[in-house]
PyMOL Python script that loads the backbone (N, CA, C, O; Angstrom):
from pymol import cmd

cmd.read_pdbstr("""\
ATOM      1  N   MET A   1      -5.703  -6.308  -5.835  1.00  0.00           N
ATOM      2  CA  MET A   1      -5.497  -6.641  -7.238  1.00  0.00           C
ATOM      3  C   MET A   1      -4.034  -6.405  -7.604  1.00  0.00           C
ATOM      4  O   MET A   1      -3.530  -5.295  -7.430  1.00  0.00           O
ATOM      5  N   PRO A   2      -3.350  -7.418  -8.103  1.00  0.00           N
ATOM      6  CA  PRO A   2      -1.944  -7.235  -8.486  1.00  0.00           C
ATOM      7  C   PRO A   2      -1.813  -6.407  -9.769  1.00  0.00           C
ATOM      8  O   PRO A   2      -2.643  -6.498 -10.673  1.00  0.00           O
ATOM      9  N   TYR A   3      -0.780  -5.621  -9.822  1.00  0.00           N
ATOM     10  CA  TYR A   3      -0.486  -4.792 -10.986  1.00  0.00           C
ATOM     11  C   TYR A   3       0.836  -5.243 -11.588  1.00  0.00           C
ATOM     12  O   TYR A   3       1.639  -5.852 -10.881  1.00  0.00           O
ATOM     13  N   PRO A   4       1.095  -4.970 -12.859  1.00  0.00           N
ATOM     14  CA  PRO A   4       2.331  -5.448 -13.473  1.00  0.00           C
ATOM     15  C   PRO A   4       3.586  -4.719 -13.001  1.00  0.00           C
ATOM     16  O   PRO A   4       4.675  -5.288 -13.076  1.00  0.00           O
ATOM     17  N   ASN A   5       3.476  -3.488 -12.519  1.00  0.00           N
ATOM     18  CA  ASN A   5       4.661  -2.705 -12.183  1.00  0.00           C
ATOM     19  C   ASN A   5       4.833  -2.423 -10.698  1.00  0.00           C
ATOM     20  O   ASN A   5       5.697  -1.633 -10.316  1.00  0.00           O
ATOM     21  N   GLU A   6       4.019  -3.058  -9.849  1.00  0.00           N
ATOM     22  CA  GLU A   6       4.164  -2.828  -8.416  1.00  0.00           C
ATOM     23  C   GLU A   6       3.603  -3.986  -7.601  1.00  0.00           C
ATOM     24  O   GLU A   6       2.635  -4.636  -7.996  1.00  0.00           O
ATOM     25  N   HIS A   7       4.223  -4.223  -6.474  1.00  0.00           N
ATOM     26  CA  HIS A   7       3.716  -5.165  -5.489  1.00  0.00           C
ATOM     27  C   HIS A   7       2.813  -4.366  -4.547  1.00  0.00           C
ATOM     28  O   HIS A   7       2.978  -3.155  -4.400  1.00  0.00           O
ATOM     29  N   SER A   8       1.868  -5.045  -3.918  1.00  0.00           N
ATOM     30  CA  SER A   8       0.911  -4.364  -3.060  1.00  0.00           C
ATOM     31  C   SER A   8       0.873  -4.993  -1.676  1.00  0.00           C
ATOM     32  O   SER A   8       1.050  -6.202  -1.526  1.00  0.00           O
ATOM     33  N   CYS A   9       0.642  -4.167  -0.675  1.00  0.00           N
ATOM     34  CA  CYS A   9       0.490  -4.614   0.705  1.00  0.00           C
ATOM     35  C   CYS A   9      -0.788  -3.986   1.258  1.00  0.00           C
ATOM     36  O   CYS A   9      -0.824  -2.794   1.563  1.00  0.00           O
ATOM     37  N   ARG A  10      -1.821  -4.792   1.380  1.00  0.00           N
ATOM     38  CA  ARG A  10      -3.108  -4.283   1.879  1.00  0.00           C
ATOM     39  C   ARG A  10      -3.102  -4.312   3.401  1.00  0.00           C
ATOM     40  O   ARG A  10      -2.930  -5.367   4.012  1.00  0.00           O
ATOM     41  N   LEU A  11      -3.291  -3.152   3.999  1.00  0.00           N
ATOM     42  CA  LEU A  11      -3.312  -3.041   5.453  1.00  0.00           C
ATOM     43  C   LEU A  11      -4.728  -3.030   6.013  1.00  0.00           C
ATOM     44  O   LEU A  11      -4.962  -3.493   7.129  1.00  0.00           O
ATOM     45  N   MET A  12      -5.672  -2.501   5.235  1.00  0.00           N
ATOM     46  CA  MET A  12      -7.069  -2.432   5.654  1.00  0.00           C
ATOM     47  C   MET A  12      -7.951  -2.735   4.448  1.00  0.00           C
ATOM     48  O   MET A  12      -7.564  -2.426   3.321  1.00  0.00           O
ATOM     49  N   PRO A  13      -9.128  -3.333   4.653  1.00  0.00           N
ATOM     50  CA  PRO A  13     -10.001  -3.647   3.514  1.00  0.00           C
ATOM     51  C   PRO A  13     -10.563  -2.390   2.851  1.00  0.00           C
ATOM     52  O   PRO A  13     -10.841  -1.393   3.516  1.00  0.00           O
ATOM     53  N   SER A  14     -10.722  -2.454   1.559  1.00  0.00           N
ATOM     54  CA  SER A  14     -11.247  -1.313   0.782  1.00  0.00           C
ATOM     55  C   SER A  14     -12.640  -0.905   1.226  1.00  0.00           C
ATOM     56  O   SER A  14     -12.976   0.279   1.196  1.00  0.00           O
ATOM     57  N   ARG A  15     -13.449  -1.859   1.632  1.00  0.00           N
ATOM     58  CA  ARG A  15     -14.843  -1.563   1.983  1.00  0.00           C
ATOM     59  C   ARG A  15     -14.972  -0.635   3.186  1.00  0.00           C
ATOM     60  O   ARG A  15     -16.054  -0.109   3.447  1.00  0.00           O
ATOM     61  N   ALA A  16     -13.879  -0.427   3.922  1.00  0.00           N
ATOM     62  CA  ALA A  16     -13.913   0.440   5.104  1.00  0.00           C
ATOM     63  C   ALA A  16     -13.883   1.927   4.740  1.00  0.00           C
ATOM     64  O   ALA A  16     -14.008   2.782   5.617  1.00  0.00           O
ATOM     65  N   PHE A  17     -13.720   2.238   3.454  1.00  0.00           N
ATOM     66  CA  PHE A  17     -13.505   3.623   3.046  1.00  0.00           C
ATOM     67  C   PHE A  17     -14.493   4.090   1.984  1.00  0.00           C
ATOM     68  O   PHE A  17     -15.046   3.292   1.227  1.00  0.00           O
ATOM     69  N   VAL A  18     -14.700   5.414   1.949  1.00  0.00           N
ATOM     70  CA  VAL A  18     -15.595   6.003   0.943  1.00  0.00           C
ATOM     71  C   VAL A  18     -14.830   6.478  -0.296  1.00  0.00           C
ATOM     72  O   VAL A  18     -15.410   6.577  -1.377  1.00  0.00           O
ATOM     73  N   SER A  19     -13.545   6.769  -0.150  1.00  0.00           N
ATOM     74  CA  SER A  19     -12.709   7.156  -1.286  1.00  0.00           C
ATOM     75  C   SER A  19     -11.242   6.956  -0.917  1.00  0.00           C
ATOM     76  O   SER A  19     -10.913   6.586   0.210  1.00  0.00           O
ATOM     77  N   PHE A  20     -10.366   7.208  -1.894  1.00  0.00           N
ATOM     78  CA  PHE A  20      -8.936   6.941  -1.712  1.00  0.00           C
ATOM     79  C   PHE A  20      -8.108   8.070  -2.298  1.00  0.00           C
ATOM     80  O   PHE A  20      -8.562   8.819  -3.163  1.00  0.00           O
ATOM     81  N   ARG A  21      -6.883   8.171  -1.804  1.00  0.00           N
ATOM     82  CA  ARG A  21      -5.926   9.133  -2.339  1.00  0.00           C
ATOM     83  C   ARG A  21      -4.560   8.476  -2.315  1.00  0.00           C
ATOM     84  O   ARG A  21      -4.167   7.874  -1.315  1.00  0.00           O
ATOM     85  N   ARG A  22      -3.842   8.592  -3.411  1.00  0.00           N
ATOM     86  CA  ARG A  22      -2.517   7.980  -3.521  1.00  0.00           C
ATOM     87  C   ARG A  22      -1.441   9.055  -3.485  1.00  0.00           C
ATOM     88  O   ARG A  22      -1.560  10.097  -4.130  1.00  0.00           O
ATOM     89  N   LYS A  23      -0.396   8.786  -2.725  1.00  0.00           N
ATOM     90  CA  LYS A  23       0.767   9.676  -2.678  1.00  0.00           C
ATOM     91  C   LYS A  23       1.989   8.849  -3.045  1.00  0.00           C
ATOM     92  O   LYS A  23       2.371   7.937  -2.312  1.00  0.00           O
ATOM     93  N   ASN A  24       2.599   9.166  -4.175  1.00  0.00           N
ATOM     94  CA  ASN A  24       3.788   8.448  -4.610  1.00  0.00           C
ATOM     95  C   ASN A  24       5.017   8.907  -3.834  1.00  0.00           C
ATOM     96  O   ASN A  24       5.157  10.077  -3.479  1.00  0.00           O
ATOM     97  N   LYS A  25       5.890   7.959  -3.588  1.00  0.00           N
ATOM     98  CA  LYS A  25       7.149   8.200  -2.862  1.00  0.00           C
ATOM     99  C   LYS A  25       6.888   8.881  -1.517  1.00  0.00           C
ATOM    100  O   LYS A  25       7.633   9.773  -1.110  1.00  0.00           O
ATOM    101  N   GLN A  26       5.839   8.459  -0.841  1.00  0.00           N
ATOM    102  CA  GLN A  26       5.460   9.032   0.452  1.00  0.00           C
ATOM    103  C   GLN A  26       6.340   8.513   1.580  1.00  0.00           C
ATOM    104  O   GLN A  26       6.572   9.215   2.564  1.00  0.00           O
ATOM    105  N   MET A  27       6.831   7.281   1.439  1.00  0.00           N
ATOM    106  CA  MET A  27       7.677   6.659   2.452  1.00  0.00           C
ATOM    107  C   MET A  27       8.901   6.063   1.766  1.00  0.00           C
ATOM    108  O   MET A  27       8.918   5.863   0.551  1.00  0.00           O
ATOM    109  N   TYR A  28       9.916   5.786   2.567  1.00  0.00           N
ATOM    110  CA  TYR A  28      11.102   5.091   2.079  1.00  0.00           C
ATOM    111  C   TYR A  28      11.512   4.042   3.094  1.00  0.00           C
ATOM    112  O   TYR A  28      11.357   4.228   4.301  1.00  0.00           O
ATOM    113  N   SER A  29      12.040   2.935   2.585  1.00  0.00           N
ATOM    114  CA  SER A  29      12.618   1.908   3.442  1.00  0.00           C
ATOM    115  C   SER A  29      13.919   1.469   2.801  1.00  0.00           C
ATOM    116  O   SER A  29      13.936   1.025   1.653  1.00  0.00           O
ATOM    117  N   GLU A  30      15.003   1.593   3.538  1.00  0.00           N
ATOM    118  CA  GLU A  30      16.335   1.254   3.029  1.00  0.00           C
ATOM    119  C   GLU A  30      16.626   1.968   1.718  1.00  0.00           C
ATOM    120  O   GLU A  30      17.238   1.396   0.816  1.00  0.00           O
ATOM    121  N   GLY A  31      16.191   3.205   1.615  1.00  0.00           N
ATOM    122  CA  GLY A  31      16.441   4.030   0.445  1.00  0.00           C
ATOM    123  C   GLY A  31      15.520   3.780  -0.738  1.00  0.00           C
ATOM    124  O   GLY A  31      15.660   4.433  -1.773  1.00  0.00           O
ATOM    125  N   LYS A  32      14.579   2.849  -0.607  1.00  0.00           N
ATOM    126  CA  LYS A  32      13.666   2.530  -1.704  1.00  0.00           C
ATOM    127  C   LYS A  32      12.299   3.157  -1.443  1.00  0.00           C
ATOM    128  O   LYS A  32      11.801   3.122  -0.318  1.00  0.00           O
ATOM    129  N   PRO A  33      11.686   3.738  -2.499  1.00  0.00           N
ATOM    130  CA  PRO A  33      10.410   4.434  -2.313  1.00  0.00           C
ATOM    131  C   PRO A  33       9.227   3.475  -2.130  1.00  0.00           C
ATOM    132  O   PRO A  33       9.210   2.361  -2.653  1.00  0.00           O
ATOM    133  N   ILE A  34       8.253   3.952  -1.376  1.00  0.00           N
ATOM    134  CA  ILE A  34       6.994   3.244  -1.187  1.00  0.00           C
ATOM    135  C   ILE A  34       5.876   4.249  -1.436  1.00  0.00           C
ATOM    136  O   ILE A  34       5.848   5.326  -0.840  1.00  0.00           O
ATOM    137  N   ASP A  35       4.958   3.884  -2.323  1.00  0.00           N
ATOM    138  CA  ASP A  35       3.780   4.715  -2.564  1.00  0.00           C
ATOM    139  C   ASP A  35       2.714   4.330  -1.535  1.00  0.00           C
ATOM    140  O   ASP A  35       2.586   3.159  -1.177  1.00  0.00           O
ATOM    141  N   VAL A  36       1.960   5.305  -1.067  1.00  0.00           N
ATOM    142  CA  VAL A  36       0.963   5.069  -0.034  1.00  0.00           C
ATOM    143  C   VAL A  36      -0.429   5.390  -0.565  1.00  0.00           C
ATOM    144  O   VAL A  36      -0.649   6.440  -1.168  1.00  0.00           O
ATOM    145  N   VAL A  37      -1.363   4.474  -0.336  1.00  0.00           N
ATOM    146  CA  VAL A  37      -2.768   4.711  -0.665  1.00  0.00           C
ATOM    147  C   VAL A  37      -3.487   4.961   0.659  1.00  0.00           C
ATOM    148  O   VAL A  37      -3.512   4.109   1.547  1.00  0.00           O
ATOM    149  N   TYR A  38      -4.068   6.148   0.764  1.00  0.00           N
ATOM    150  CA  TYR A  38      -4.824   6.517   1.963  1.00  0.00           C
ATOM    151  C   TYR A  38      -6.299   6.259   1.719  1.00  0.00           C
ATOM    152  O   TYR A  38      -6.836   6.618   0.672  1.00  0.00           O
ATOM    153  N   GLY A  39      -6.945   5.641   2.681  1.00  0.00           N
ATOM    154  CA  GLY A  39      -8.386   5.470   2.635  1.00  0.00           C
ATOM    155  C   GLY A  39      -9.035   6.620   3.388  1.00  0.00           C
ATOM    156  O   GLY A  39      -8.574   6.994   4.467  1.00  0.00           O
ATOM    157  N   ILE A  40     -10.082   7.174   2.841  1.00  0.00           N
ATOM    158  CA  ILE A  40     -10.803   8.280   3.469  1.00  0.00           C
ATOM    159  C   ILE A  40     -12.142   7.740   3.975  1.00  0.00           C
ATOM    160  O   ILE A  40     -12.882   7.091   3.236  1.00  0.00           O
ATOM    161  N   PHE A  41     -12.438   8.016   5.237  1.00  0.00           N
ATOM    162  CA  PHE A  41     -13.689   7.552   5.828  1.00  0.00           C
ATOM    163  C   PHE A  41     -14.319   8.675   6.632  1.00  0.00           C
ATOM    164  O   PHE A  41     -13.673   9.683   6.921  1.00  0.00           O
ATOM    165  N   VAL A  42     -15.580   8.496   6.991  1.00  0.00           N
ATOM    166  CA  VAL A  42     -16.315   9.473   7.782  1.00  0.00           C
ATOM    167  C   VAL A  42     -16.460   8.908   9.188  1.00  0.00           C
ATOM    168  O   VAL A  42     -17.004   7.819   9.369  1.00  0.00           O
ATOM    169  N   ASP A  43     -15.972   9.653  10.193  1.00  0.00           N
ATOM    170  CA  ASP A  43     -16.070   9.170  11.573  1.00  0.00           C
ATOM    171  C   ASP A  43     -17.481   9.383  12.129  1.00  0.00           C
ATOM    172  O   ASP A  43     -18.357   9.906  11.440  1.00  0.00           O
ATOM    173  N   SER A  44     -17.685   8.978  13.361  1.00  0.00           N
ATOM    174  CA  SER A  44     -19.029   9.043  13.970  1.00  0.00           C
ATOM    175  C   SER A  44     -19.545  10.468  14.141  1.00  0.00           C
ATOM    176  O   SER A  44     -20.740  10.677  14.345  1.00  0.00           O
ATOM    177  N   ASN A  45     -18.639  11.457  14.057  1.00  0.00           N
ATOM    178  CA  ASN A  45     -19.049  12.867  14.156  1.00  0.00           C
ATOM    179  C   ASN A  45     -19.260  13.519  12.798  1.00  0.00           C
ATOM    180  O   ASN A  45     -19.549  14.712  12.712  1.00  0.00           O
ATOM    181  N   GLY A  46     -19.115  12.731  11.738  1.00  0.00           N
ATOM    182  CA  GLY A  46     -19.301  13.258  10.392  1.00  0.00           C
ATOM    183  C   GLY A  46     -18.061  13.911   9.804  1.00  0.00           C
ATOM    184  O   GLY A  46     -18.143  14.562   8.762  1.00  0.00           O
ATOM    185  N   ASN A  47     -16.908  13.748  10.457  1.00  0.00           N
ATOM    186  CA  ASN A  47     -15.650  14.319   9.967  1.00  0.00           C
ATOM    187  C   ASN A  47     -14.928  13.336   9.061  1.00  0.00           C
ATOM    188  O   ASN A  47     -14.950  12.127   9.293  1.00  0.00           O
ATOM    189  N   TYR A  48     -14.288  13.868   8.026  1.00  0.00           N
ATOM    190  CA  TYR A  48     -13.494  13.028   7.143  1.00  0.00           C
ATOM    191  C   TYR A  48     -12.135  12.790   7.771  1.00  0.00           C
ATOM    192  O   TYR A  48     -11.484  13.722   8.243  1.00  0.00           O
ATOM    193  N   LYS A  49     -11.709  11.528   7.773  1.00  0.00           N
ATOM    194  CA  LYS A  49     -10.429  11.117   8.349  1.00  0.00           C
ATOM    195  C   LYS A  49      -9.725  10.209   7.355  1.00  0.00           C
ATOM    196  O   LYS A  49     -10.353   9.682   6.437  1.00  0.00           O
ATOM    197  N   THR A  50      -8.419  10.025   7.535  1.00  0.00           N
ATOM    198  CA  THR A  50      -7.659   9.129   6.666  1.00  0.00           C
ATOM    199  C   THR A  50      -6.891   8.096   7.484  1.00  0.00           C
ATOM    200  O   THR A  50      -6.529   8.318   8.640  1.00  0.00           O
ATOM    201  N   ARG A  51      -6.661   6.964   6.836  1.00  0.00           N
ATOM    202  CA  ARG A  51      -5.817   5.902   7.365  1.00  0.00           C
ATOM    203  C   ARG A  51      -5.050   5.336   6.176  1.00  0.00           C
ATOM    204  O   ARG A  51      -5.522   5.402   5.041  1.00  0.00           O
ATOM    205  N   ILE A  52      -3.885   4.787   6.429  1.00  0.00           N
ATOM    206  CA  ILE A  52      -3.161   4.121   5.358  1.00  0.00           C
ATOM    207  C   ILE A  52      -3.892   2.816   5.047  1.00  0.00           C
ATOM    208  O   ILE A  52      -4.041   1.953   5.911  1.00  0.00           O
ATOM    209  N   GLN A  53      -4.343   2.689   3.805  1.00  0.00           N
ATOM    210  CA  GLN A  53      -5.071   1.500   3.383  1.00  0.00           C
ATOM    211  C   GLN A  53      -4.122   0.473   2.773  1.00  0.00           C
ATOM    212  O   GLN A  53      -4.258  -0.725   3.021  1.00  0.00           O
ATOM    213  N   SER A  54      -3.162   0.938   1.974  1.00  0.00           N
ATOM    214  CA  SER A  54      -2.214   0.001   1.379  1.00  0.00           C
ATOM    215  C   SER A  54      -0.909   0.683   1.022  1.00  0.00           C
ATOM    216  O   SER A  54      -0.822   1.907   0.925  1.00  0.00           O
ATOM    217  N   LEU A  55       0.101  -0.149   0.829  1.00  0.00           N
ATOM    218  CA  LEU A  55       1.429   0.295   0.419  1.00  0.00           C
ATOM    219  C   LEU A  55       1.711  -0.311  -0.943  1.00  0.00           C
ATOM    220  O   LEU A  55       1.314  -1.445  -1.214  1.00  0.00           O
ATOM    221  N   ARG A  56       2.389   0.428  -1.796  1.00  0.00           N
ATOM    222  CA  ARG A  56       2.738  -0.049  -3.136  1.00  0.00           C
ATOM    223  C   ARG A  56       4.244   0.063  -3.323  1.00  0.00           C
ATOM    224  O   ARG A  56       4.852   1.086  -3.010  1.00  0.00           O
ATOM    225  N   TYR A  57       4.830  -1.010  -3.838  1.00  0.00           N
ATOM    226  CA  TYR A  57       6.271  -1.107  -4.012  1.00  0.00           C
ATOM    227  C   TYR A  57       6.599  -1.225  -5.502  1.00  0.00           C
ATOM    228  O   TYR A  57       6.265  -2.239  -6.115  1.00  0.00           O
ATOM    229  N   PRO A  58       7.245  -0.214  -6.104  1.00  0.00           N
ATOM    230  CA  PRO A  58       7.591  -0.287  -7.529  1.00  0.00           C
ATOM    231  C   PRO A  58       8.539  -1.460  -7.804  1.00  0.00           C
ATOM    232  O   PRO A  58       9.557  -1.611  -7.130  1.00  0.00           O
ATOM    233  N   THR A  59       8.198  -2.289  -8.798  1.00  0.00           N
ATOM    234  CA  THR A  59       9.031  -3.452  -9.112  1.00  0.00           C
ATOM    235  C   THR A  59      10.398  -3.048  -9.670  1.00  0.00           C
ATOM    236  O   THR A  59      11.329  -3.853  -9.682  1.00  0.00           O
ATOM    237  N   SER A  60      10.511  -1.814 -10.126  1.00  0.00           N
ATOM    238  CA  SER A  60      11.811  -1.357 -10.633  1.00  0.00           C
ATOM    239  C   SER A  60      12.837  -1.237  -9.505  1.00  0.00           C
ATOM    240  O   SER A  60      14.040  -1.217  -9.765  1.00  0.00           O
ATOM    241  N   GLN A  61      12.373  -1.157  -8.256  1.00  0.00           N
ATOM    242  CA  GLN A  61      13.285  -0.997  -7.128  1.00  0.00           C
ATOM    243  C   GLN A  61      13.069  -2.017  -6.016  1.00  0.00           C
ATOM    244  O   GLN A  61      13.897  -2.124  -5.111  1.00  0.00           O
ATOM    245  N   TRP A  62      11.986  -2.757  -6.069  1.00  0.00           N
ATOM    246  CA  TRP A  62      11.669  -3.724  -5.015  1.00  0.00           C
ATOM    247  C   TRP A  62      11.552  -5.131  -5.585  1.00  0.00           C
ATOM    248  O   TRP A  62      10.770  -5.371  -6.504  1.00  0.00           O
ATOM    249  N   ARG A  63      12.335  -6.062  -5.035  1.00  0.00           N
ATOM    250  CA  ARG A  63      12.133  -7.479  -5.350  1.00  0.00           C
ATOM    251  C   ARG A  63      10.926  -7.940  -4.537  1.00  0.00           C
ATOM    252  O   ARG A  63      10.651  -7.394  -3.469  1.00  0.00           O
ATOM    253  N   ALA A  64      10.216  -8.929  -5.032  1.00  0.00           N
ATOM    254  CA  ALA A  64       9.011  -9.417  -4.352  1.00  0.00           C
ATOM    255  C   ALA A  64       9.316  -9.863  -2.920  1.00  0.00           C
ATOM    256  O   ALA A  64       8.545  -9.561  -2.009  1.00  0.00           O
ATOM    257  N   ILE A  65      10.412 -10.566  -2.709  1.00  0.00           N
ATOM    258  CA  ILE A  65      10.731 -11.069  -1.374  1.00  0.00           C
ATOM    259  C   ILE A  65      10.977  -9.929  -0.385  1.00  0.00           C
ATOM    260  O   ILE A  65      10.588 -10.024   0.779  1.00  0.00           O
ATOM    261  N   ASP A  66      11.617  -8.860  -0.839  1.00  0.00           N
ATOM    262  CA  ASP A  66      11.876  -7.710   0.036  1.00  0.00           C
ATOM    263  C   ASP A  66      10.578  -6.965   0.364  1.00  0.00           C
ATOM    264  O   ASP A  66      10.371  -6.541   1.501  1.00  0.00           O
ATOM    265  N   ALA A  67       9.713  -6.811  -0.633  1.00  0.00           N
ATOM    266  CA  ALA A  67       8.418  -6.160  -0.401  1.00  0.00           C
ATOM    267  C   ALA A  67       7.561  -7.010   0.537  1.00  0.00           C
ATOM    268  O   ALA A  67       6.869  -6.479   1.406  1.00  0.00           O
ATOM    269  N   LEU A  68       7.611  -8.321   0.359  1.00  0.00           N
ATOM    270  CA  LEU A  68       6.873  -9.230   1.241  1.00  0.00           C
ATOM    271  C   LEU A  68       7.319  -9.070   2.692  1.00  0.00           C
ATOM    272  O   LEU A  68       6.486  -8.970   3.593  1.00  0.00           O
ATOM    273  N   ARG A  69       8.614  -9.045   2.913  1.00  0.00           N
ATOM    274  CA  ARG A  69       9.141  -8.893   4.276  1.00  0.00           C
ATOM    275  C   ARG A  69       8.721  -7.564   4.894  1.00  0.00           C
ATOM    276  O   ARG A  69       8.357  -7.508   6.069  1.00  0.00           O
ATOM    277  N   HIS A  70       8.774  -6.499   4.105  1.00  0.00           N
ATOM    278  CA  HIS A  70       8.357  -5.186   4.611  1.00  0.00           C
ATOM    279  C   HIS A  70       6.869  -5.209   4.954  1.00  0.00           C
ATOM    280  O   HIS A  70       6.459  -4.704   5.999  1.00  0.00           O
ATOM    281  N   CYS A  71       6.072  -5.791   4.075  1.00  0.00           N
ATOM    282  CA  CYS A  71       4.635  -5.882   4.294  1.00  0.00           C
ATOM    283  C   CYS A  71       4.323  -6.683   5.566  1.00  0.00           C
ATOM    284  O   CYS A  71       3.470  -6.282   6.357  1.00  0.00           O
ATOM    285  N   GLU A  72       4.996  -7.785   5.756  1.00  0.00           N
ATOM    286  CA  GLU A  72       4.769  -8.618   6.942  1.00  0.00           C
ATOM    287  C   GLU A  72       5.087  -7.857   8.230  1.00  0.00           C
ATOM    288  O   GLU A  72       4.405  -8.026   9.241  1.00  0.00           O
ATOM    289  N   LYS A  73       6.114  -7.027   8.188  1.00  0.00           N
ATOM    290  CA  LYS A  73       6.464  -6.224   9.374  1.00  0.00           C
ATOM    291  C   LYS A  73       5.339  -5.269   9.763  1.00  0.00           C
ATOM    292  O   LYS A  73       5.209  -4.886  10.926  1.00  0.00           O
ATOM    293  N   HIS A  74       4.526  -4.890   8.772  1.00  0.00           N
ATOM    294  CA  HIS A  74       3.426  -3.957   9.010  1.00  0.00           C
ATOM    295  C   HIS A  74       2.074  -4.662   9.135  1.00  0.00           C
ATOM    296  O   HIS A  74       1.035  -4.006   9.215  1.00  0.00           O
ATOM    297  N   GLY A  75       2.089  -5.982   9.152  1.00  0.00           N
ATOM    298  CA  GLY A  75       0.863  -6.742   9.345  1.00  0.00           C
ATOM    299  C   GLY A  75      -0.081  -6.742   8.174  1.00  0.00           C
ATOM    300  O   GLY A  75      -1.290  -6.896   8.349  1.00  0.00           O
ATOM    301  N   GLY A  76       0.451  -6.571   6.979  1.00  0.00           N
ATOM    302  CA  GLY A  76      -0.395  -6.490   5.793  1.00  0.00           C
ATOM    303  C   GLY A  76      -0.541  -7.797   5.047  1.00  0.00           C
ATOM    304  O   GLY A  76       0.113  -8.793   5.358  1.00  0.00           O
ATOM    305  N   GLU A  77      -1.415  -7.771   4.055  1.00  0.00           N
ATOM    306  CA  GLU A  77      -1.654  -8.901   3.160  1.00  0.00           C
ATOM    307  C   GLU A  77      -0.931  -8.602   1.850  1.00  0.00           C
ATOM    308  O   GLU A  77      -1.286  -7.654   1.150  1.00  0.00           O
ATOM    309  N   PHE A  78       0.077  -9.401   1.515  1.00  0.00           N
ATOM    310  CA  PHE A  78       0.938  -9.131   0.370  1.00  0.00           C
ATOM    311  C   PHE A  78       0.362  -9.696  -0.916  1.00  0.00           C
ATOM    312  O   PHE A  78      -0.183 -10.799  -0.940  1.00  0.00           O
ATOM    313  N   HIS A  79       0.495  -8.905  -2.004  1.00  0.00           N
ATOM    314  CA  HIS A  79       0.104  -9.323  -3.343  1.00  0.00           C
ATOM    315  C   HIS A  79       1.253  -8.964  -4.278  1.00  0.00           C
ATOM    316  O   HIS A  79       1.484  -7.782  -4.531  1.00  0.00           O
ATOM    317  N   PRO A  80       1.992  -9.971  -4.807  1.00  0.00           N
ATOM    318  CA  PRO A  80       3.090  -9.659  -5.723  1.00  0.00           C
ATOM    319  C   PRO A  80       2.566  -9.119  -7.045  1.00  0.00           C
ATOM    320  O   PRO A  80       1.392  -9.278  -7.377  1.00  0.00           O
ATOM    321  N   SER A  81       3.454  -8.480  -7.789  1.00  0.00           N
ATOM    322  CA  SER A  81       3.065  -7.962  -9.108  1.00  0.00           C
ATOM    323  C   SER A  81       2.680  -9.136 -10.007  1.00  0.00           C
ATOM    324  O   SER A  81       2.997 -10.290  -9.717  1.00  0.00           O
ATOM    325  N   LYS A  82       2.001  -8.822 -11.086  1.00  0.00           N
ATOM    326  CA  LYS A  82       1.601  -9.866 -12.037  1.00  0.00           C
ATOM    327  C   LYS A  82       2.805 -10.484 -12.739  1.00  0.00           C
ATOM    328  O   LYS A  82       2.780 -11.661 -13.100  1.00  0.00           O
ATOM    329  N   ARG A  83       3.836  -9.708 -12.929  1.00  0.00           N
ATOM    330  CA  ARG A  83       5.024 -10.235 -13.596  1.00  0.00           C
ATOM    331  C   ARG A  83       6.033 -10.683 -12.533  1.00  0.00           C
ATOM    332  O   ARG A  83       6.036 -10.171 -11.413  1.00  0.00           O
ATOM    333  N   ARG A  84       6.856 -11.608 -12.885  1.00  0.00           N
ATOM    334  CA  ARG A  84       7.870 -12.124 -11.963  1.00  0.00           C
ATOM    335  C   ARG A  84       9.059 -11.171 -11.933  1.00  0.00           C
ATOM    336  O   ARG A  84       9.522 -10.710 -12.977  1.00  0.00           O
ATOM    337  N   THR A  85       9.562 -10.873 -10.704  1.00  0.00           N
ATOM    338  CA  THR A  85      10.750 -10.014 -10.598  1.00  0.00           C
ATOM    339  C   THR A  85      11.812 -10.725  -9.804  1.00  0.00           C
ATOM    340  O   THR A  85      12.895 -10.179  -9.595  1.00  0.00           O
TER     341      THR A  85
END
""", "prot")
cmd.dss("prot")
cmd.show_as("cartoon", "prot")
cmd.util.cbc("prot")
cmd.orient("prot")
């Protein structure tokens, strides 16, 4: 789902997880922050594990084309923000 203030890069489908946790400014690329959404799932042994489910790029620092290129490098599905940047 696109948001007005951030571009999104979906790396894994939401249905694969039981819950989520977001960490803002968890990663950086070329000095620009990337927020990370972790998906939490239960493995075959009943243990809770995490995987990066999606990346979020603040539109205040990321142009759509730059976020798209970063997302493509990570094999994700890009969704630009609702507003044009």
